[in-house]
SEDRENDO-248206 format. One record per residue: residue number from 1; residue in three letters; x, y negated, z negated of N, C-alpha, C, CB in turn. Coordinates in nm, 2 decimals, always signed. Each point is the difference from the previous one (the first is absolute). Glycine has a CB too. Layout:
BEGIN
    n  res     n.u     n.v     n.w    ca.u    ca.v    ca.w     c.u     c.v     c.w    cb.u    cb.v    cb.w
  NUM  ALA       X       Y       Z       X       Y       Z       X       Y       Z       X       Y       Z
...
***
This chain:
BEGIN
    n  res     n.u     n.v     n.w    ca.u    ca.v    ca.w     c.u     c.v     c.w    cb.u    cb.v    cb.w
    1  GLY  +23.30   +0.11  -16.60   +0.00   +0.08   -0.12   -0.16   +0.00   -0.03   +0.24   -0.08   -0.09
    2  LEU   -0.28   +0.14   -0.03   -0.13   +0.02   -0.03   -0.07   -0.13   -0.04   +0.06   +0.22   -0.05
    3  SER   +0.02   -0.33   +0.01   -0.05   -0.11   -0.04   -0.09   -0.08   +0.10   +0.20   +0.00   -0.14
    4  ILE   -0.19   +0.04   +0.26   -0.08   -0.07   +0.10   -0.14   +0.06   +0.02   +0.21   -0.06   +0.11
    5  ILE   -0.23   +0.17   -0.17   -0.13   +0.07   +0.01   -0.08   -0.04   -0.12   +0.10   +0.21   +0.13
    6  GLN   -0.22   -0.27   -0.10   -0.08   -0.04   -0.10   -0.07   +0.11   -0.08   -0.03   -0.21   +0.14
    7  LYS   -0.01   +0.32   -0.08   -0.06   +0.10   -0.07   +0.06   +0.13   +0.04   -0.22   -0.13   -0.03
    8  ILE   +0.25   +0.22   -0.05   +0.06   +0.13   +0.04   -0.07   +0.12   -0.10   +0.24   -0.14   +0.08
    9  ARG   -0.28   +0.23   -0.01   -0.06   +0.12   -0.06   +0.12   +0.10   -0.05   -0.22   -0.03   +0.15
   10  PHE   +0.19   +0.11   -0.25   +0.10   +0.10   -0.04   +0.02   +0.09   +0.12   -0.08   -0.01   -0.26
   11  SER   -0.03   +0.06   +0.33   +0.03   +0.09   +0.11   +0.10   -0.06   +0.10   -0.23   +0.08   -0.02
   12  ASP   +0.22   -0.22   +0.04   +0.10   -0.07   +0.09   +0.14   +0.01   -0.05   -0.18   -0.15   +0.07
   13  LEU   +0.21   +0.14   -0.20   +0.12   +0.03   -0.06   +0.06   +0.13   +0.01   -0.07   -0.16   -0.15
   14  VAL   -0.02   +0.25   +0.16   +0.05   +0.15   +0.02   +0.05   +0.01   +0.13   -0.16   +0.09   -0.15
   15  VAL   +0.10   -0.15   +0.24   +0.04   +0.01   +0.15   +0.12   -0.08   +0.03   -0.23   +0.03   +0.06
   16  ILE   +0.24   -0.16   -0.11   +0.12   -0.07   +0.03   +0.12   +0.00   -0.11   -0.16   -0.15   +0.13
   17  SER   +0.14   +0.22   -0.24   +0.10   +0.00   -0.11   +0.03   +0.14   -0.02   -0.08   -0.22   -0.12
   18  PRO   +0.22   +0.25   +0.11   +0.03   +0.13   -0.04   -0.01   +0.03   -0.14   +0.15   +0.00   +0.19
   19  LEU   -0.26   +0.01   -0.25   -0.02   +0.01   -0.15   +0.03   +0.14   -0.02   -0.18   -0.18   -0.03
   20  LYS   +0.17   +0.28   +0.11   +0.02   +0.13   -0.02   +0.13   +0.04   +0.06   -0.24   +0.04   -0.01
   21  LYS   +0.33   -0.01   -0.08   +0.15   +0.01   +0.04   +0.05   +0.15   +0.01   +0.05   -0.22   -0.11
   22  GLU   -0.14   +0.31   +0.05   +0.04   +0.14   +0.02   -0.04   +0.06   +0.14   -0.03   +0.02   -0.25
   23  GLU   +0.09   +0.09   +0.28   -0.04   +0.05   +0.13   -0.13   +0.08   -0.01   +0.24   +0.02   +0.05
   24  SER   -0.31   -0.02   +0.06   -0.13   +0.07   -0.01   +0.02   +0.15   -0.01   -0.11   -0.18   +0.14
   25  LEU   -0.01   +0.25   -0.18   +0.01   +0.13   -0.02   +0.06   +0.08   +0.13   -0.19   -0.03   -0.17
   26  ILE   +0.13   -0.01   +0.30   +0.03   +0.06   +0.11   +0.15   -0.01   +0.03   -0.24   -0.04   +0.08
   27  GLY   +0.29   -0.09   -0.12   +0.14   -0.02   +0.03   +0.09   +0.08   -0.10   -0.06   -0.25   +0.09
   28  ARG   +0.00   +0.28   -0.21   +0.09   +0.06   -0.09   +0.00   +0.16   +0.04   -0.05   -0.19   -0.20
   29  VAL   -0.06   +0.24   +0.25   -0.02   +0.13   +0.04   +0.09   +0.04   +0.12   -0.23   -0.02   -0.08
   30  ILE   +0.22   -0.08   +0.18   +0.08   +0.03   +0.13   +0.15   -0.01   -0.03   -0.20   -0.09   +0.14
   31  SER   +0.23   +0.00   -0.22   +0.15   -0.02   -0.03   +0.06   +0.13   -0.08   -0.04   -0.26   -0.01
   32  ARG   -0.06   +0.30   -0.08   +0.05   +0.13   -0.08   +0.01   +0.12   +0.11   -0.12   -0.08   -0.25
   33  GLU   +0.01   +0.09   +0.33   +0.01   +0.11   +0.09   +0.13   -0.01   +0.09   -0.26   +0.01   -0.01
   34  TYR   +0.28   -0.13   +0.06   +0.12   -0.02   +0.08   +0.14   +0.04   -0.07   -0.13   -0.19   +0.10
   35  ARG   +0.13   +0.15   -0.23   +0.11   +0.04   -0.08   +0.01   +0.15   -0.01   -0.01   -0.21   -0.13
   36  GLN   -0.10   +0.27   +0.09   +0.00   +0.15   -0.01   +0.04   +0.08   +0.13   -0.19   -0.05   -0.18
   37  ILE   +0.13   +0.00   +0.30   +0.04   +0.06   +0.12   +0.14   -0.02   +0.03   -0.22   -0.03   +0.09
   38  PHE   +0.28   -0.09   -0.11   +0.14   -0.05   +0.02   +0.09   +0.10   -0.08   -0.08   -0.25   +0.03
   39  ASP   +0.04   +0.27   -0.16   +0.08   +0.10   -0.09   +0.01   +0.13   +0.07   -0.06   -0.12   -0.22
   40  ARG   -0.06   +0.16   +0.28   +0.00   +0.15   +0.08   +0.08   -0.01   +0.11   -0.23   +0.06   -0.06
   41  LYS   +0.25   -0.17   +0.13   +0.11   +0.00   +0.11   +0.14   +0.00   -0.06   -0.15   -0.13   +0.17
   42  LYS   +0.17   +0.04   -0.27   +0.14   +0.01   -0.06   +0.03   +0.11   -0.07   -0.01   -0.21   -0.01
   43  TYR   -0.07   +0.27   -0.05   +0.02   +0.13   -0.08   -0.10   +0.11   +0.03   +0.10   -0.14   -0.19
   44  PRO   -0.08   +0.20   +0.31   -0.09   +0.10   +0.05   -0.03   +0.12   -0.10   +0.08   -0.06   +0.24
   45  THR   -0.21   +0.10   -0.23   -0.04   +0.11   -0.08   -0.08   +0.10   +0.10   +0.00   -0.14   -0.22
   46  GLU   -0.05   +0.24   +0.16   -0.08   +0.08   +0.10   -0.14   -0.04   +0.02   +0.15   +0.17   -0.07
   47  SER   -0.18   -0.29   +0.04   -0.13   -0.06   +0.00   -0.04   -0.02   +0.14   +0.04   -0.10   -0.21
   48  GLU   -0.17   +0.10   +0.24   -0.05   -0.03   +0.15   +0.05   -0.15   +0.05   -0.22   +0.15   -0.05
   49  THR   +0.23   -0.24   -0.05   +0.04   -0.13   +0.04   +0.15   +0.00   +0.05   -0.16   -0.10   -0.18
   50  SER   +0.25   +0.18   +0.11   +0.13   +0.02   +0.04   +0.01   +0.05   +0.13   +0.07   +0.03   -0.23
   51  LYS   -0.15   +0.08   +0.26   +0.00   +0.06   +0.12   -0.05   -0.08   +0.12   -0.02   +0.18   -0.12
   52  ILE   -0.08   -0.25   +0.10   -0.03   -0.10   +0.11   +0.08   -0.13   +0.02   -0.22   +0.09   -0.03
   53  LEU   +0.29   -0.12   -0.06   +0.10   -0.10   +0.01   +0.13   +0.04   +0.09   -0.08   -0.09   -0.23
   54  GLN   +0.12   +0.21   +0.20   +0.12   +0.06   +0.07   -0.03   +0.06   +0.15   +0.08   +0.07   -0.24
   55  ASP   -0.22   -0.07   +0.27   -0.04   +0.05   +0.13   -0.10   -0.10   +0.07   +0.03   +0.23   -0.08
   56  PRO   +0.02   -0.31   +0.17   -0.09   -0.10   +0.05   -0.13   +0.06   +0.08   +0.21   -0.15   +0.02
   57  GLU   -0.20   +0.28   +0.02   -0.11   +0.06   +0.07   -0.10   +0.02   -0.10   +0.14   +0.11   +0.18
   58  LYS   -0.10   -0.06   -0.29   -0.09   +0.04   -0.11   -0.08   -0.13   -0.05   +0.16   +0.20   -0.07
   59  LEU   -0.09   -0.30   +0.06   -0.05   -0.13   -0.04   -0.11   -0.05   +0.12   +0.24   -0.05   -0.14
   60  ARG   -0.19   +0.06   +0.25   -0.10   -0.02   +0.12   -0.13   +0.07   -0.02   +0.19   -0.03   +0.16
   61  ARG   -0.17   +0.16   -0.16   -0.12   +0.08   -0.03   -0.07   -0.04   -0.13   +0.11   +0.18   +0.11
   62  LYS   -0.07   -0.20   -0.21   -0.07   -0.06   -0.12   -0.08   -0.11   +0.02   +0.18   +0.07   -0.11
   63  ILE   -0.12   -0.18   +0.19   -0.07   -0.12   +0.03   -0.13   +0.03   +0.09   +0.23   -0.13   -0.02
   64  ILE   -0.20   +0.21   +0.12   -0.12   +0.05   +0.08   -0.10   +0.07   -0.07   +0.14   +0.01   +0.18
   65  GLU   -0.11   +0.08   -0.26   -0.09   +0.08   -0.09   -0.08   -0.10   -0.08   +0.15   +0.20   -0.01
   66  GLU   -0.08   -0.29   -0.08   -0.07   -0.09   -0.08   -0.09   -0.09   +0.08   +0.18   +0.01   -0.15
   67  ALA   -0.13   -0.07   +0.27   -0.10   -0.09   +0.07   -0.11   +0.08   +0.05   +0.18   -0.13   +0.07
   68  TYR   -0.17   +0.26   -0.03   -0.12   +0.08   +0.04   -0.09   +0.03   -0.12   +0.13   +0.11   +0.19
   69  GLU   -0.07   -0.09   -0.30   -0.09   +0.03   -0.10   -0.09   -0.13   -0.06   +0.18   +0.20   -0.06
   70  LEU   -0.11   -0.31   +0.08   -0.07   -0.13   -0.04   -0.11   -0.01   +0.11   +0.21   -0.12   -0.11
   71  THR   -0.19   +0.15   +0.24   -0.10   -0.03   +0.09   -0.13   +0.09   -0.03   +0.19   -0.06   +0.18
   72  GLN   -0.16   +0.18   -0.22   -0.10   +0.09   -0.04   -0.08   -0.05   -0.12   +0.15   +0.18   +0.09
   73  ALA   -0.08   -0.23   -0.19   -0.06   -0.07   -0.11   -0.09   -0.11   +0.04   +0.20   +0.06   -0.13
   74  LEU   -0.16   -0.14   +0.22   -0.08   -0.11   +0.05   -0.13   +0.05   +0.08   +0.23   -0.14   +0.02
   75  SER   -0.21   +0.27   +0.02   -0.13   +0.04   +0.06   -0.09   +0.08   -0.10   +0.12   +0.01   +0.22
   76  GLY   -0.09   -0.03   -0.34   -0.08   +0.06   -0.11   +0.05   +0.14   -0.04   -0.20   -0.14   +0.08
   77  ASN   +0.31   +0.19   -0.03   +0.05   +0.13   -0.03   +0.13   -0.02   -0.09   -0.09   +0.10   +0.21
   78  GLY   +0.08   -0.16   -0.33   +0.11   -0.02   -0.09   +0.00   -0.11   -0.09   +0.10   +0.10   +0.16
   79  ASN   -0.01   -0.12   -0.24   +0.01   -0.12   -0.08   +0.09   -0.11   +0.05   -0.03   +0.15   -0.19
   80  VAL   -0.01   -0.25   +0.23   +0.06   -0.11   +0.06   +0.11   -0.06   -0.10   -0.22   -0.05   +0.14
   81  ILE   +0.19   +0.03   -0.25   +0.10   -0.05   -0.09   +0.12   +0.10   -0.02   -0.18   -0.13   -0.12
   82  GLY   +0.15   +0.25   +0.11   +0.12   +0.11   -0.02   +0.07   -0.01   +0.14   -0.14   +0.18   -0.16
   83  GLU   +0.07   -0.18   +0.28   +0.08   +0.01   +0.12   +0.07   -0.13   +0.02   -0.16   +0.16   +0.09
   84  VAL   +0.11   -0.27   -0.13   +0.09   -0.14   +0.01   +0.12   +0.02   -0.08   -0.20   -0.14   +0.02
   85  SER   +0.19   +0.19   -0.15   +0.10   +0.03   -0.08   +0.12   +0.08   +0.05   -0.18   -0.03   -0.17
   86  ASP   +0.13   +0.14   +0.24   +0.09   +0.09   +0.07   +0.08   -0.08   +0.13   -0.16   +0.21   -0.07
   87  ASN   +0.09   -0.30   +0.12   +0.04   -0.07   +0.12   +0.12   -0.10   -0.06   -0.24   +0.03   +0.14
   88  VAL   +0.20   -0.09   -0.25   +0.10   -0.09   -0.05   +0.13   +0.07   -0.05   -0.19   -0.13   -0.06
   89  TYR   +0.17   +0.26   +0.00   +0.12   +0.07   -0.01   +0.09   +0.03   +0.10   -0.11   +0.08   -0.16
   90  ALA   +0.04   -0.04   +0.28   +0.06   +0.04   +0.12   +0.08   -0.12   +0.05   -0.19   +0.16   +0.06
   91  ILE   +0.12   -0.29   -0.07   +0.07   -0.11   +0.05   +0.11   -0.04   -0.08   -0.20   -0.07   +0.10
   92  VAL   +0.20   +0.08   -0.23   +0.10   -0.03   -0.09   +0.13   +0.10   +0.04   -0.18   -0.06   -0.20
   93  ALA   +0.14   +0.18   +0.21   +0.10   +0.10   +0.03   +0.07   -0.04   +0.13   -0.14   +0.19   -0.11
   94  THR   +0.06   -0.24   +0.21   +0.06   -0.03   +0.13   +0.09   -0.13   -0.03   -0.21   +0.10   +0.14
   95  LEU   +0.17   -0.19   -0.23   +0.09   -0.12   -0.02   +0.13   +0.05   -0.06   -0.19   -0.15   -0.04
   96  VAL   +0.18   +0.23   -0.06   +0.12   +0.05   -0.08   +0.10   +0.09   +0.11   -0.15   +0.01   -0.25
   97  GLN   +0.09   +0.06   +0.33   +0.07   +0.08   +0.09   +0.07   -0.09   +0.11   -0.16   +0.19   -0.05
   98  GLN   +0.10   -0.30   +0.09   +0.06   -0.09   +0.09   +0.08   -0.10   -0.05   -0.18   +0.04   +0.13
   99  GLY   +0.19   -0.05   -0.26   +0.08   -0.10   -0.09   -0.07   -0.14   +0.01   +0.22   +0.12   +0.05
  100  ILE   -0.34   -0.12   -0.04   -0.08   -0.13   +0.01   -0.05   -0.03   -0.14   -0.07   +0.05   +0.24
  101  GLY   +0.10   -0.17   -0.29   -0.04   -0.05   -0.14   -0.14   -0.05   +0.01   +0.24   -0.07   -0.07
  102  LEU   -0.32   +0.07   -0.05   -0.12   -0.05   -0.01   -0.01   -0.15   +0.03   -0.05   +0.18   -0.14
  103  ASP   +0.15   -0.25   +0.10   +0.00   -0.15   +0.03   +0.00   -0.02   +0.15   +0.12   -0.06   -0.23
  104  GLU   -0.05   +0.13   +0.31   +0.00   +0.00   +0.15   -0.14   +0.00   +0.05   +0.23   +0.12   +0.01
  105  ILE   -0.31   -0.02   -0.07   -0.14   +0.02   +0.04   -0.08   -0.13   -0.03   +0.03   +0.25   -0.03
  106  ALA   -0.02   -0.29   -0.10   -0.06   -0.12   -0.04   +0.02   -0.12   +0.08   +0.02   +0.10   -0.22
  107  LYS   +0.11   -0.11   +0.25   +0.04   -0.13   +0.09   -0.07   +0.01   +0.14   +0.23   -0.01   -0.12
  108  GLN   -0.24   +0.14   +0.18   -0.06   +0.01   +0.13   -0.15   -0.03   -0.02   +0.18   +0.19   +0.09
  109  MET   -0.24   -0.14   -0.19   -0.14   -0.02   -0.02   -0.04   -0.15   -0.02   +0.01   +0.23   -0.10
  110  THR   +0.08   -0.29   +0.02   -0.02   -0.13   -0.03   +0.01   -0.10   +0.14   +0.11   +0.06   -0.25
  111  LYS   -0.02   -0.02   +0.33   +0.00   -0.07   +0.14   -0.11   +0.02   +0.08   +0.22   +0.03   +0.01
  112  ARG   -0.30   +0.09   -0.03   -0.11   +0.02   +0.09   -0.12   -0.07   -0.07   +0.09   +0.23   +0.10
  113  GLN   -0.10   -0.26   -0.22   -0.10   -0.06   -0.06   -0.01   -0.14   +0.02   +0.01   +0.16   -0.14
  114  LYS   +0.08   -0.23   +0.21   +0.00   -0.14   +0.03   -0.08   -0.04   +0.12   +0.22   +0.00   -0.11
***
């Protein structure tokens, strides 16, 4: 326990203690995006999201398009933040289309971080 440590700084507590219990902003945003895309799969509309979820080839083309646009932005021809956001959307759409949950990705990433 902490009783064996003679001196501890607040910054150390932040690292070793779950003082912050709420989800991070990125976690909330990606979770909300996942739910919205999942709803489009469950209840299709005329939206572009519904169309790419119903057609694996369209989704594949979307992923390629967004990846290319990101490479262009990295070369100075675009907005990197906007293109990364578009890629996250395409990845989340892929997860939903494939029936893969966010927790499955988190577990895989956690394994790789060890």
